[in-house]
All heavy atoms as TSV, in Angstrom:
chain	resi	resn	atom	element	x	y	z
A	1	MET	N	N	4.767	22.060	-57.129
A	1	MET	CA	C	5.231	20.875	-56.442
A	1	MET	C	C	4.988	19.671	-57.359
A	1	MET	O	O	3.912	19.503	-57.901
A	1	MET	CB	C	4.481	20.709	-55.125
A	1	MET	CG	C	5.161	19.769	-54.184
A	1	MET	SD	S	4.328	19.499	-52.600
A	1	MET	CE	C	4.342	21.083	-51.835
A	2	SER	N	N	5.974	18.861	-57.518
A	2	SER	CA	C	5.859	17.734	-58.441
A	2	SER	C	C	5.027	16.613	-57.817
A	2	SER	O	O	4.817	16.551	-56.602
A	2	SER	CB	C	7.244	17.223	-58.817
A	2	SER	OG	O	7.822	16.580	-57.697
A	3	LYS	N	N	4.569	15.713	-58.669
A	3	LYS	CA	C	3.770	14.588	-58.205
A	3	LYS	C	C	4.568	13.681	-57.278
A	3	LYS	O	O	4.033	13.135	-56.315
A	3	LYS	CB	C	3.252	13.791	-59.388
A	3	LYS	CG	C	2.183	14.491	-60.174
A	3	LYS	CD	C	1.669	13.609	-61.284
A	3	LYS	CE	C	0.606	14.325	-62.080
A	3	LYS	NZ	N	0.075	13.483	-63.164
A	4	ALA	N	N	5.840	13.537	-57.537
A	4	ALA	CA	C	6.678	12.672	-56.701
A	4	ALA	C	C	6.811	13.237	-55.288
A	4	ALA	O	O	6.762	12.498	-54.301
A	4	ALA	CB	C	8.055	12.501	-57.341
A	5	VAL	N	N	6.961	14.552	-55.189
A	5	VAL	CA	C	7.084	15.192	-53.875
A	5	VAL	C	C	5.774	15.070	-53.110
A	5	VAL	O	O	5.756	14.759	-51.921
A	5	VAL	CB	C	7.514	16.666	-54.025
A	5	VAL	CG1	C	7.473	17.382	-52.699
A	5	VAL	CG2	C	8.898	16.746	-54.644
A	6	ARG	N	N	4.664	15.292	-53.782
A	6	ARG	CA	C	3.348	15.160	-53.140
A	6	ARG	C	C	3.121	13.733	-52.656
A	6	ARG	O	O	2.628	13.511	-51.546
A	6	ARG	CB	C	2.234	15.541	-54.105
A	6	ARG	CG	C	2.045	16.996	-54.245
A	6	ARG	CD	C	0.764	17.291	-54.996
A	6	ARG	NE	N	0.806	18.653	-55.468
A	6	ARG	CZ	C	0.364	19.072	-56.635
A	6	ARG	NH1	N	-0.173	18.198	-57.476
A	6	ARG	NH2	N	0.438	20.323	-56.967
A	7	ALA	N	N	3.470	12.770	-53.479
A	7	ALA	CA	C	3.292	11.367	-53.096
A	7	ALA	C	C	4.160	11.029	-51.892
A	7	ALA	O	O	3.719	10.338	-50.972
A	7	ALA	CB	C	3.627	10.456	-54.269
A	8	ARG	N	N	5.387	11.522	-51.885
A	8	ARG	CA	C	6.288	11.263	-50.741
A	8	ARG	C	C	5.749	11.898	-49.461
A	8	ARG	O	O	5.767	11.286	-48.395
A	8	ARG	CB	C	7.686	11.804	-51.067
A	8	ARG	CG	C	8.693	11.570	-50.001
A	8	ARG	CD	C	9.056	10.124	-49.909
A	8	ARG	NE	N	10.067	9.965	-48.867
A	8	ARG	CZ	C	10.340	8.851	-48.261
A	8	ARG	NH1	N	9.705	7.756	-48.602
A	8	ARG	NH2	N	11.240	8.781	-47.327
A	9	LEU	N	N	5.263	13.134	-49.557
A	9	LEU	CA	C	4.694	13.805	-48.379
A	9	LEU	C	C	3.464	13.053	-47.869
A	9	LEU	O	O	3.282	12.880	-46.663
A	9	LEU	CB	C	4.336	15.253	-48.710
A	9	LEU	CG	C	5.501	16.229	-48.780
A	9	LEU	CD1	C	5.009	17.590	-49.265
A	9	LEU	CD2	C	6.171	16.368	-47.429
A	10	ARG	N	N	2.614	12.625	-48.790
A	10	ARG	CA	C	1.420	11.883	-48.404
A	10	ARG	C	C	1.812	10.588	-47.690
A	10	ARG	O	O	1.229	10.220	-46.677
A	10	ARG	CB	C	0.580	11.589	-49.640
A	10	ARG	CG	C	-0.826	11.188	-49.340
A	10	ARG	CD	C	-1.694	11.068	-50.586
A	10	ARG	NE	N	-1.636	12.248	-51.422
A	10	ARG	CZ	C	-1.344	12.244	-52.729
A	10	ARG	NH1	N	-1.093	11.117	-53.348
A	10	ARG	NH2	N	-1.311	13.367	-53.421
A	11	PHE	N	N	2.818	9.905	-48.209
A	11	PHE	CA	C	3.307	8.669	-47.595
A	11	PHE	C	C	3.832	8.936	-46.187
A	11	PHE	O	O	3.532	8.195	-45.241
A	11	PHE	CB	C	4.404	8.058	-48.459
A	11	PHE	CG	C	5.128	6.925	-47.795
A	11	PHE	CD1	C	4.536	5.680	-47.679
A	11	PHE	CD2	C	6.393	7.106	-47.258
A	11	PHE	CE1	C	5.191	4.634	-47.057
A	11	PHE	CE2	C	7.056	6.076	-46.639
A	11	PHE	CZ	C	6.456	4.831	-46.535
A	12	LEU	N	N	4.613	9.999	-46.029
A	12	LEU	CA	C	5.173	10.308	-44.713
A	12	LEU	C	C	4.090	10.666	-43.704
A	12	LEU	O	O	4.145	10.250	-42.545
A	12	LEU	CB	C	6.191	11.447	-44.829
A	12	LEU	CG	C	7.493	11.094	-45.557
A	12	LEU	CD1	C	8.340	12.349	-45.753
A	12	LEU	CD2	C	8.262	10.028	-44.805
A	13	VAL	N	N	3.090	11.422	-44.123
A	13	VAL	CA	C	1.996	11.797	-43.222
A	13	VAL	C	C	1.219	10.553	-42.796
A	13	VAL	O	O	0.895	10.384	-41.615
A	13	VAL	CB	C	1.065	12.838	-43.891
A	13	VAL	CG1	C	-0.219	13.006	-43.102
A	13	VAL	CG2	C	1.784	14.164	-44.034
A	14	CYS	N	N	0.942	9.670	-43.728
A	14	CYS	CA	C	0.215	8.440	-43.394
A	14	CYS	C	C	1.027	7.577	-42.437
A	14	CYS	O	O	0.483	6.993	-41.501
A	14	CYS	CB	C	-0.103	7.655	-44.658
A	14	CYS	SG	S	-1.395	8.420	-45.650
A	15	ARG	N	N	2.323	7.496	-42.649
A	15	ARG	CA	C	3.177	6.686	-41.784
A	15	ARG	C	C	3.202	7.241	-40.365
A	15	ARG	O	O	3.135	6.497	-39.389
A	15	ARG	CB	C	4.586	6.621	-42.350
A	15	ARG	CG	C	5.440	5.598	-41.657
A	15	ARG	CD	C	6.718	5.367	-42.386
A	15	ARG	NE	N	7.610	6.504	-42.146
A	15	ARG	CZ	C	8.858	6.568	-42.592
A	15	ARG	NH1	N	9.343	5.605	-43.324
A	15	ARG	NH2	N	9.600	7.609	-42.323
A	16	VAL	N	N	3.243	8.566	-40.227
A	16	VAL	CA	C	3.231	9.197	-38.900
A	16	VAL	C	C	1.907	8.918	-38.205
A	16	VAL	O	O	1.868	8.605	-37.015
A	16	VAL	CB	C	3.495	10.710	-39.017
A	16	VAL	CG1	C	3.183	11.424	-37.719
A	16	VAL	CG2	C	4.936	10.960	-39.439
A	17	ARG	N	N	0.816	8.995	-38.937
A	17	ARG	CA	C	-0.499	8.730	-38.343
A	17	ARG	C	C	-0.612	7.289	-37.861
A	17	ARG	O	O	-1.154	7.012	-36.802
A	17	ARG	CB	C	-1.607	9.036	-39.343
A	17	ARG	CG	C	-1.839	10.494	-39.554
A	17	ARG	CD	C	-2.962	10.731	-40.517
A	17	ARG	NE	N	-3.158	12.153	-40.746
A	17	ARG	CZ	C	-3.835	12.653	-41.750
A	17	ARG	NH1	N	-4.418	11.854	-42.627
A	17	ARG	NH2	N	-3.957	13.957	-41.889
A	18	VAL	N	N	-0.116	6.355	-38.649
A	18	VAL	CA	C	-0.182	4.934	-38.279
A	18	VAL	C	C	0.660	4.687	-37.035
A	18	VAL	O	O	0.232	4.004	-36.105
A	18	VAL	CB	C	0.274	4.044	-39.453
A	18	VAL	CG1	C	0.503	2.610	-38.996
A	18	VAL	CG2	C	-0.753	4.087	-40.561
A	19	ARG	N	N	1.847	5.257	-36.982
A	19	ARG	CA	C	2.701	5.070	-35.808
A	19	ARG	C	C	2.065	5.672	-34.561
A	19	ARG	O	O	2.127	5.094	-33.479
A	19	ARG	CB	C	4.076	5.689	-36.039
A	19	ARG	CG	C	4.952	4.856	-36.918
A	19	ARG	CD	C	6.321	5.449	-37.013
A	19	ARG	NE	N	7.164	4.636	-37.868
A	19	ARG	CZ	C	8.364	4.991	-38.259
A	19	ARG	NH1	N	8.868	6.145	-37.880
A	19	ARG	NH2	N	9.064	4.207	-39.040
A	20	ALA	N	N	1.457	6.840	-34.690
A	20	ALA	CA	C	0.812	7.474	-33.543
A	20	ALA	C	C	-0.361	6.624	-33.059
A	20	ALA	O	O	-0.591	6.492	-31.853
A	20	ALA	CB	C	0.347	8.875	-33.908
A	21	ALA	N	N	-1.094	6.030	-33.978
A	21	ALA	CA	C	-2.232	5.185	-33.593
A	21	ALA	C	C	-1.756	3.929	-32.877
A	21	ALA	O	O	-2.390	3.458	-31.947
A	21	ALA	CB	C	-3.042	4.819	-34.827
A	22	ARG	N	N	-0.633	3.380	-33.296
A	22	ARG	CA	C	-0.111	2.186	-32.637
A	22	ARG	C	C	0.374	2.486	-31.231
A	22	ARG	O	O	0.216	1.676	-30.334
A	22	ARG	CB	C	1.050	1.608	-33.442
A	22	ARG	CG	C	0.621	0.841	-34.634
A	22	ARG	CD	C	1.814	0.132	-35.250
A	22	ARG	NE	N	1.525	-0.184	-36.632
A	22	ARG	CZ	C	2.406	-0.169	-37.595
A	22	ARG	NH1	N	3.660	0.153	-37.353
A	22	ARG	NH2	N	2.070	-0.482	-38.819
A	23	ARG	N	N	1.005	3.634	-31.037
A	23	ARG	CA	C	1.535	3.978	-29.726
A	23	ARG	C	C	0.441	4.157	-28.694
A	23	ARG	O	O	0.592	3.811	-27.543
A	23	ARG	CB	C	2.337	5.288	-29.800
A	23	ARG	CG	C	3.782	5.095	-30.051
A	23	ARG	CD	C	4.448	6.410	-29.981
A	23	ARG	NE	N	3.835	7.228	-31.035
A	23	ARG	CZ	C	4.105	8.487	-31.264
A	23	ARG	NH1	N	4.968	9.106	-30.539
A	23	ARG	NH2	N	3.518	9.154	-32.233
A	24	ASP	N	N	-0.681	4.738	-29.081
A	24	ASP	CA	C	-1.748	5.054	-28.150
A	24	ASP	C	C	-3.020	4.333	-28.579
A	24	ASP	O	O	-4.038	4.947	-28.833
A	24	ASP	CB	C	-1.971	6.562	-28.100
A	24	ASP	CG	C	-2.818	6.974	-26.924
A	24	ASP	OD1	O	-2.869	6.208	-25.951
A	24	ASP	OD2	O	-3.425	8.054	-26.979
A	25	ALA	N	N	-2.945	3.029	-28.649
A	25	ALA	CA	C	-4.067	2.240	-29.142
A	25	ALA	C	C	-5.176	2.098	-28.108
A	25	ALA	O	O	-6.307	1.857	-28.450
A	25	ALA	CB	C	-3.594	0.865	-29.587
A	26	GLY	N	N	-4.865	2.244	-26.833
A	26	GLY	CA	C	-5.886	2.109	-25.804
A	26	GLY	C	C	-5.262	1.906	-24.440
A	26	GLY	O	O	-4.056	1.979	-24.268
A	27	MET	N	N	-6.121	1.677	-23.466
A	27	MET	CA	C	-5.644	1.493	-22.103
A	27	MET	C	C	-5.208	0.052	-21.883
A	27	MET	O	O	-5.751	-0.873	-22.479
A	27	MET	CB	C	-6.745	1.843	-21.111
A	27	MET	CG	C	-7.126	3.299	-21.099
A	27	MET	SD	S	-8.167	3.772	-19.708
A	27	MET	CE	C	-9.578	2.757	-19.914
A	28	VAL	N	N	-4.251	-0.113	-21.005
A	28	VAL	CA	C	-3.833	-1.455	-20.611
A	28	VAL	C	C	-4.679	-1.897	-19.424
A	28	VAL	O	O	-5.436	-1.110	-18.854
A	28	VAL	CB	C	-2.328	-1.496	-20.256
A	28	VAL	CG1	C	-1.493	-1.220	-21.471
A	28	VAL	CG2	C	-1.997	-0.540	-19.153
A	29	THR	N	N	-4.541	-3.140	-19.032
A	29	THR	CA	C	-5.383	-3.711	-17.981
A	29	THR	C	C	-5.276	-2.934	-16.668
A	29	THR	O	O	-6.283	-2.697	-16.000
A	29	THR	CB	C	-4.992	-5.177	-17.753
A	29	THR	OG1	O	-5.099	-5.850	-19.003
A	29	THR	CG2	C	-5.901	-5.832	-16.747
A	30	SER	N	N	-4.073	-2.510	-16.306
A	30	SER	CA	C	-3.917	-1.775	-15.049
A	30	SER	C	C	-4.636	-0.432	-15.100
A	30	SER	O	O	-5.180	0.029	-14.094
A	30	SER	CB	C	-2.436	-1.575	-14.726
A	30	SER	OG	O	-1.806	-0.822	-15.742
A	31	GLU	N	N	-4.667	0.208	-16.274
A	31	GLU	CA	C	-5.393	1.475	-16.392
A	31	GLU	C	C	-6.899	1.248	-16.278
A	31	GLU	O	O	-7.612	2.067	-15.697
A	31	GLU	CB	C	-5.044	2.152	-17.709
A	31	GLU	CG	C	-3.620	2.663	-17.744
A	31	GLU	CD	C	-3.214	3.154	-19.110
A	31	GLU	OE1	O	-3.731	2.619	-20.108
A	31	GLU	OE2	O	-2.368	4.058	-19.177
A	32	TYR	N	N	-7.395	0.151	-16.868
A	32	TYR	CA	C	-8.810	-0.181	-16.705
A	32	TYR	C	C	-9.137	-0.412	-15.234
A	32	TYR	O	O	-10.160	0.057	-14.728
A	32	TYR	CB	C	-9.171	-1.439	-17.503
A	32	TYR	CG	C	-9.435	-1.192	-18.963
A	32	TYR	CD1	C	-8.631	-1.770	-19.927
A	32	TYR	CD2	C	-10.486	-0.402	-19.379
A	32	TYR	CE1	C	-8.862	-1.561	-21.272
A	32	TYR	CE2	C	-10.733	-0.182	-20.710
A	32	TYR	CZ	C	-9.925	-0.763	-21.660
A	32	TYR	OH	O	-10.153	-0.550	-22.976
A	33	ALA	N	N	-8.273	-1.137	-14.547
A	33	ALA	CA	C	-8.511	-1.429	-13.128
A	33	ALA	C	C	-8.549	-0.136	-12.317
A	33	ALA	O	O	-9.420	0.043	-11.460
A	33	ALA	CB	C	-7.432	-2.363	-12.600
A	34	MET	N	N	-7.621	0.765	-12.566
A	34	MET	CA	C	-7.605	2.034	-11.830
A	34	MET	C	C	-8.839	2.871	-12.163
A	34	MET	O	O	-9.396	3.536	-11.289
A	34	MET	CB	C	-6.328	2.812	-12.144
A	34	MET	CG	C	-5.080	2.163	-11.584
A	34	MET	SD	S	-5.157	1.886	-9.810
A	34	MET	CE	C	-5.208	3.552	-9.209
A	35	GLY	N	N	-9.272	2.837	-13.397
A	35	GLY	CA	C	-10.484	3.561	-13.778
A	35	GLY	C	C	-11.716	3.013	-13.083
A	35	GLY	O	O	-12.576	3.765	-12.622
A	36	ILE	N	N	-11.799	1.700	-12.970
A	36	ILE	CA	C	-12.936	1.079	-12.287
A	36	ILE	C	C	-12.910	1.407	-10.805
A	36	ILE	O	O	-13.946	1.731	-10.212
A	36	ILE	CB	C	-12.936	-0.442	-12.528
A	36	ILE	CG1	C	-13.278	-0.733	-13.983
A	36	ILE	CG2	C	-13.900	-1.152	-11.600
A	36	ILE	CD1	C	-13.088	-2.173	-14.396
A	37	VAL	N	N	-11.737	1.340	-10.193
A	37	VAL	CA	C	-11.622	1.677	-8.765
A	37	VAL	C	C	-12.026	3.125	-8.527
A	37	VAL	O	O	-12.755	3.428	-7.573
A	37	VAL	CB	C	-10.182	1.405	-8.258
A	37	VAL	CG1	C	-9.960	2.005	-6.884
A	37	VAL	CG2	C	-9.914	-0.089	-8.241
A	38	ALA	N	N	-11.586	4.026	-9.391
A	38	ALA	CA	C	-11.948	5.439	-9.240
A	38	ALA	C	C	-13.453	5.647	-9.415
A	38	ALA	O	O	-14.074	6.411	-8.671
A	38	ALA	CB	C	-11.174	6.283	-10.247
A	39	ALA	N	N	-14.057	4.953	-10.383
A	39	ALA	CA	C	-15.502	5.086	-10.600
A	39	ALA	C	C	-16.295	4.561	-9.412
A	39	ALA	O	O	-17.282	5.173	-8.985
A	39	ALA	CB	C	-15.901	4.345	-11.875
A	40	VAL	N	N	-15.862	3.442	-8.856
A	40	VAL	CA	C	-16.548	2.878	-7.686
A	40	VAL	C	C	-16.399	3.796	-6.481
A	40	VAL	O	O	-17.365	4.034	-5.736
A	40	VAL	CB	C	-16.027	1.458	-7.379
A	40	VAL	CG1	C	-16.518	0.965	-6.038
A	40	VAL	CG2	C	-16.447	0.496	-8.480
A	41	ALA	N	N	-15.210	4.346	-6.282
A	41	ALA	CA	C	-14.997	5.270	-5.164
A	41	ALA	C	C	-15.884	6.503	-5.306
A	41	ALA	O	O	-16.476	6.979	-4.333
A	41	ALA	CB	C	-13.533	5.675	-5.085
A	42	PHE	N	N	-15.996	7.025	-6.525
A	42	PHE	CA	C	-16.862	8.181	-6.754
A	42	PHE	C	C	-18.324	7.822	-6.503
A	42	PHE	O	O	-19.063	8.608	-5.900
A	42	PHE	CB	C	-16.682	8.696	-8.185
A	42	PHE	CG	C	-17.524	9.889	-8.495
A	42	PHE	CD1	C	-17.215	11.128	-7.969
A	42	PHE	CD2	C	-18.640	9.764	-9.308
A	42	PHE	CE1	C	-18.003	12.226	-8.247
A	42	PHE	CE2	C	-19.434	10.850	-9.592
A	42	PHE	CZ	C	-19.111	12.098	-9.062
A	43	ALA	N	N	-18.741	6.639	-6.936
A	43	ALA	CA	C	-20.126	6.209	-6.720
A	43	ALA	C	C	-20.432	6.066	-5.239
A	43	ALA	O	O	-21.507	6.468	-4.775
A	43	ALA	CB	C	-20.384	4.898	-7.454
A	44	VAL	N	N	-19.496	5.517	-4.483
A	44	VAL	CA	C	-19.699	5.358	-3.040
A	44	VAL	C	C	-19.788	6.729	-2.365
A	44	VAL	O	O	-20.667	6.953	-1.514
A	44	VAL	CB	C	-18.565	4.507	-2.416
A	44	VAL	CG1	C	-18.587	4.583	-0.902
A	44	VAL	CG2	C	-18.683	3.074	-2.883
A	45	ALA	N	N	-18.910	7.640	-2.733
A	45	ALA	CA	C	-18.950	8.981	-2.147
A	45	ALA	C	C	-20.262	9.685	-2.489
A	45	ALA	O	O	-20.880	10.328	-1.628
A	45	ALA	CB	C	-17.760	9.802	-2.639
A	46	LEU	N	N	-20.705	9.563	-3.740
A	46	LEU	CA	C	-21.966	10.181	-4.141
A	46	LEU	C	C	-23.140	9.561	-3.396
A	46	LEU	O	O	-24.051	10.270	-2.954
A	46	LEU	CB	C	-22.152	10.031	-5.649
A	46	LEU	CG	C	-23.350	10.725	-6.261
A	46	LEU	CD1	C	-23.265	12.230	-6.039
A	46	LEU	CD2	C	-23.437	10.421	-7.741
A	47	TYR	N	N	-23.126	8.251	-3.228
A	47	TYR	CA	C	-24.191	7.569	-2.478
A	47	TYR	C	C	-24.232	8.059	-1.032
A	47	TYR	O	O	-25.308	8.305	-0.489
A	47	TYR	CB	C	-23.973	6.054	-2.535
A	47	TYR	CG	C	-24.995	5.280	-1.744
A	47	TYR	CD1	C	-26.272	5.075	-2.246
A	47	TYR	CD2	C	-24.692	4.771	-0.485
A	47	TYR	CE1	C	-27.218	4.372	-1.515
A	47	TYR	CE2	C	-25.633	4.075	0.247
A	47	TYR	CZ	C	-26.893	3.869	-0.276
A	47	TYR	OH	O	-27.828	3.189	0.454
A	48	GLN	N	N	-23.073	8.212	-0.419
A	48	GLN	CA	C	-23.014	8.690	0.963
A	48	GLN	C	C	-23.584	10.101	1.077
A	48	GLN	O	O	-24.297	10.418	2.030
A	48	GLN	CB	C	-21.570	8.663	1.482
A	48	GLN	CG	C	-21.008	7.280	1.671
A	48	GLN	CD	C	-21.714	6.539	2.796
A	48	GLN	OE1	O	-22.118	7.124	3.787
A	48	GLN	NE2	N	-21.880	5.247	2.615
A	49	VAL	N	N	-23.286	10.941	0.122
A	49	VAL	CA	C	-23.791	12.322	0.157
A	49	VAL	C	C	-25.305	12.341	-0.028
A	49	VAL	O	O	-26.027	13.026	0.697
A	49	VAL	CB	C	-23.095	13.185	-0.917
A	49	VAL	CG1	C	-23.789	14.525	-1.097
A	49	VAL	CG2	C	-21.631	13.388	-0.560
A	50	VAL	N	N	-25.790	11.593	-1.013
A	50	VAL	CA	C	-27.226	11.618	-1.324
A	50	VAL	C	C	-28.051	11.003	-0.198
A	50	VAL	O	O	-29.166	11.449	0.070
A	50	VAL	CB	C	-27.485	10.902	-2.672
A	50	VAL	CG1	C	-28.963	10.705	-2.923
A	50	VAL	CG2	C	-26.876	11.708	-3.797
A	51	THR	N	N	-27.526	9.991	0.480
A	51	THR	CA	C	-28.302	9.349	1.542
A	51	THR	C	C	-28.094	9.999	2.904
A	51	THR	O	O	-28.687	9.537	3.885
A	51	THR	CB	C	-27.946	7.854	1.639
A	51	THR	OG1	O	-26.544	7.723	1.873
A	51	THR	CG2	C	-28.349	7.112	0.381
A	52	SER	N	N	-27.310	11.051	2.984
A	52	SER	CA	C	-27.156	11.744	4.262
A	52	SER	C	C	-28.464	12.437	4.617
A	52	SER	O	O	-29.282	12.751	3.749
A	52	SER	CB	C	-26.005	12.743	4.198
A	52	SER	OG	O	-26.348	13.818	3.348
A	53	GLY	N	N	-28.665	12.686	5.888
A	53	GLY	CA	C	-29.936	13.241	6.363
A	53	GLY	C	C	-30.288	14.592	5.763
A	53	GLY	O	O	-31.411	14.808	5.317
A	54	ALA	N	N	-29.336	15.505	5.733
A	54	ALA	CA	C	-29.620	16.853	5.238
A	54	ALA	C	C	-29.956	16.847	3.752
A	54	ALA	O	O	-30.912	17.505	3.316
A	54	ALA	CB	C	-28.416	17.758	5.496
A	55	VAL	N	N	-29.208	16.106	2.982
A	55	VAL	CA	C	-29.456	16.075	1.541
A	55	VAL	C	C	-30.758	15.348	1.240
A	55	VAL	O	O	-31.537	15.784	0.382
A	55	VAL	CB	C	-28.265	15.418	0.805
A	55	VAL	CG1	C	-28.554	15.247	-0.670
A	55	VAL	CG2	C	-26.997	16.236	0.996
A	56	ALA	N	N	-31.021	14.253	1.923
A	56	ALA	CA	C	-32.267	13.518	1.703
A	56	ALA	C	C	-33.474	14.392	2.030
A	56	ALA	O	O	-34.456	14.408	1.282
A	56	ALA	CB	C	-32.285	12.247	2.540
A	57	ALA	N	N	-33.395	15.135	3.114
A	57	ALA	CA	C	-34.498	16.033	3.477
A	57	ALA	C	C	-34.687	17.126	2.437
A	57	ALA	O	O	-35.817	17.465	2.067
A	57	ALA	CB	C	-34.237	16.644	4.851
A	58	GLU	N	N	-33.593	17.661	1.953
A	58	GLU	CA	C	-33.672	18.716	0.933
A	58	GLU	C	C	-34.256	18.175	-0.368
A	58	GLU	O	O	-35.084	18.832	-1.007
A	58	GLU	CB	C	-32.283	19.310	0.688
A	58	GLU	CG	C	-32.284	20.555	-0.143
A	58	GLU	CD	C	-32.996	21.722	0.521
A	58	GLU	OE1	O	-32.928	21.845	1.754
A	58	GLU	OE2	O	-33.614	22.522	-0.204
A	59	LEU	N	N	-33.848	16.969	-0.764
A	59	LEU	CA	C	-34.398	16.371	-1.978
A	59	LEU	C	C	-35.894	16.090	-1.830
A	59	LEU	O	O	-36.667	16.318	-2.762
A	59	LEU	CB	C	-33.647	15.079	-2.314
A	59	LEU	CG	C	-32.233	15.242	-2.852
A	59	LEU	CD1	C	-31.560	13.884	-2.991
A	59	LEU	CD2	C	-32.231	15.972	-4.174
A	60	GLN	N	N	-36.312	15.610	-0.662
A	60	GLN	CA	C	-37.737	15.384	-0.431
A	60	GLN	C	C	-38.511	16.693	-0.491
A	60	GLN	O	O	-39.614	16.743	-1.035
A	60	GLN	CB	C	-37.941	14.708	0.918
A	60	GLN	CG	C	-37.541	13.265	0.937
A	60	GLN	CD	C	-37.706	12.636	2.316
A	60	GLN	OE1	O	-38.062	13.305	3.279
A	60	GLN	NE2	N	-37.431	11.344	2.403
A	61	ASP	N	N	-37.935	17.746	0.054
A	61	ASP	CA	C	-38.582	19.071	0.013
A	61	ASP	C	C	-38.735	19.552	-1.425
A	61	ASP	O	O	-39.783	20.084	-1.805
A	61	ASP	CB	C	-37.785	20.073	0.839
A	61	ASP	CG	C	-38.483	21.408	0.939
A	61	ASP	OD1	O	-39.688	21.426	1.241
A	61	ASP	OD2	O	-37.803	22.435	0.695
A	62	ILE	N	N	-37.717	19.351	-2.239
A	62	ILE	CA	C	-37.772	19.764	-3.639
A	62	ILE	C	C	-38.859	18.990	-4.374
A	62	ILE	O	O	-39.646	19.571	-5.135
A	62	ILE	CB	C	-36.407	19.566	-4.314
A	62	ILE	CG1	C	-35.394	20.570	-3.765
A	62	ILE	CG2	C	-36.498	19.680	-5.832
A	62	ILE	CD1	C	-33.978	20.323	-4.191
A	63	VAL	N	N	-38.942	17.702	-4.140
A	63	VAL	CA	C	-39.956	16.866	-4.796
A	63	VAL	C	C	-41.346	17.278	-4.351
A	63	VAL	O	O	-42.276	17.411	-5.159
A	63	VAL	CB	C	-39.698	15.367	-4.527
A	63	VAL	CG1	C	-40.869	14.516	-5.002
A	63	VAL	CG2	C	-38.415	14.924	-5.196
A	64	LYS	N	N	-41.530	17.533	-3.065
A	64	LYS	CA	C	-42.843	17.961	-2.552
A	64	LYS	C	C	-43.271	19.279	-3.170
A	64	LYS	O	O	-44.414	19.453	-3.576
A	64	LYS	CB	C	-42.812	18.086	-1.038
A	64	LYS	CG	C	-42.819	16.764	-0.321
A	64	LYS	CD	C	-42.760	16.952	1.188
A	64	LYS	CE	C	-42.637	15.622	1.906
A	64	LYS	NZ	N	-42.470	15.780	3.361
A	65	ARG	N	N	-42.333	20.229	-3.252
A	65	ARG	CA	C	-42.660	21.523	-3.863
A	65	ARG	C	C	-43.004	21.363	-5.336
A	65	ARG	O	O	-43.894	22.024	-5.843
A	65	ARG	CB	C	-41.507	22.508	-3.691
A	65	ARG	CG	C	-41.485	23.128	-2.299
A	65	ARG	CD	C	-40.477	24.228	-2.217
A	65	ARG	NE	N	-39.155	23.609	-2.070
A	65	ARG	CZ	C	-38.028	24.108	-2.508
A	65	ARG	NH1	N	-38.016	25.261	-3.149
A	65	ARG	NH2	N	-36.897	23.497	-2.328
A	66	ALA	N	N	-42.283	20.493	-6.038
A	66	ALA	CA	C	-42.542	20.284	-7.463
A	66	ALA	C	C	-43.908	19.650	-7.678
A	66	ALA	O	O	-44.624	20.006	-8.620
A	66	ALA	CB	C	-41.451	19.406	-8.072
A	67	LEU	N	N	-44.296	18.703	-6.819
A	67	LEU	CA	C	-45.586	18.049	-6.970
A	67	LEU	C	C	-46.740	18.954	-6.567
A	67	LEU	O	O	-47.828	18.851	-7.128
A	67	LEU	CB	C	-45.610	16.757	-6.142
A	67	LEU	CG	C	-44.684	15.649	-6.636
A	67	LEU	CD1	C	-44.703	14.482	-5.663
A	67	LEU	CD2	C	-45.060	15.213	-8.030
A	68	SER	N	N	-46.522	19.832	-5.623
A	68	SER	CA	C	-47.610	20.711	-5.182
A	68	SER	C	C	-47.703	21.975	-6.029
A	68	SER	O	O	-48.645	22.746	-5.873
A	68	SER	CB	C	-47.424	21.078	-3.712
A	68	SER	OG	O	-46.263	21.873	-3.552
A	69	ALA	N	N	-46.770	22.221	-6.911
A	69	ALA	CA	C	-46.780	23.437	-7.734
A	69	ALA	C	C	-47.930	23.432	-8.738
A	69	ALA	O	O	-48.467	24.471	-9.097
A	69	ALA	CB	C	-45.458	23.594	-8.470
A	70	GLY	N	N	-48.345	22.254	-9.179
A	70	GLY	CA	C	-49.408	22.161	-10.164
A	70	GLY	C	C	-50.794	22.343	-9.592
A	70	GLY	O	O	-51.757	22.580	-10.296
A	71	THR	N	N	-50.938	22.259	-8.277
A	71	THR	CA	C	-52.274	22.353	-7.687
A	71	THR	C	C	-52.509	23.676	-7.028
A	71	THR	O	O	-51.724	24.485	-6.824
A	71	THR	CB	C	-52.491	21.247	-6.639
A	71	THR	OG1	O	-51.489	21.345	-5.635
A	71	THR	CG2	C	-52.489	19.904	-7.304
């Protein structure tokens, strides 16, 4: 393969990479907003589960067993 062909291929590969990076540079504001809303909704659901009576009792039981295991 000649040097000219290699240089042309290298140029084309670099150009494709640059174009791909420009197309998908990051999220737009609406995507950030949707991501934040989804994260908050997940946090609220997780908080509701953890503070429910059955789960809270189970977590307290686990902590009590862990603390009494050493004695």
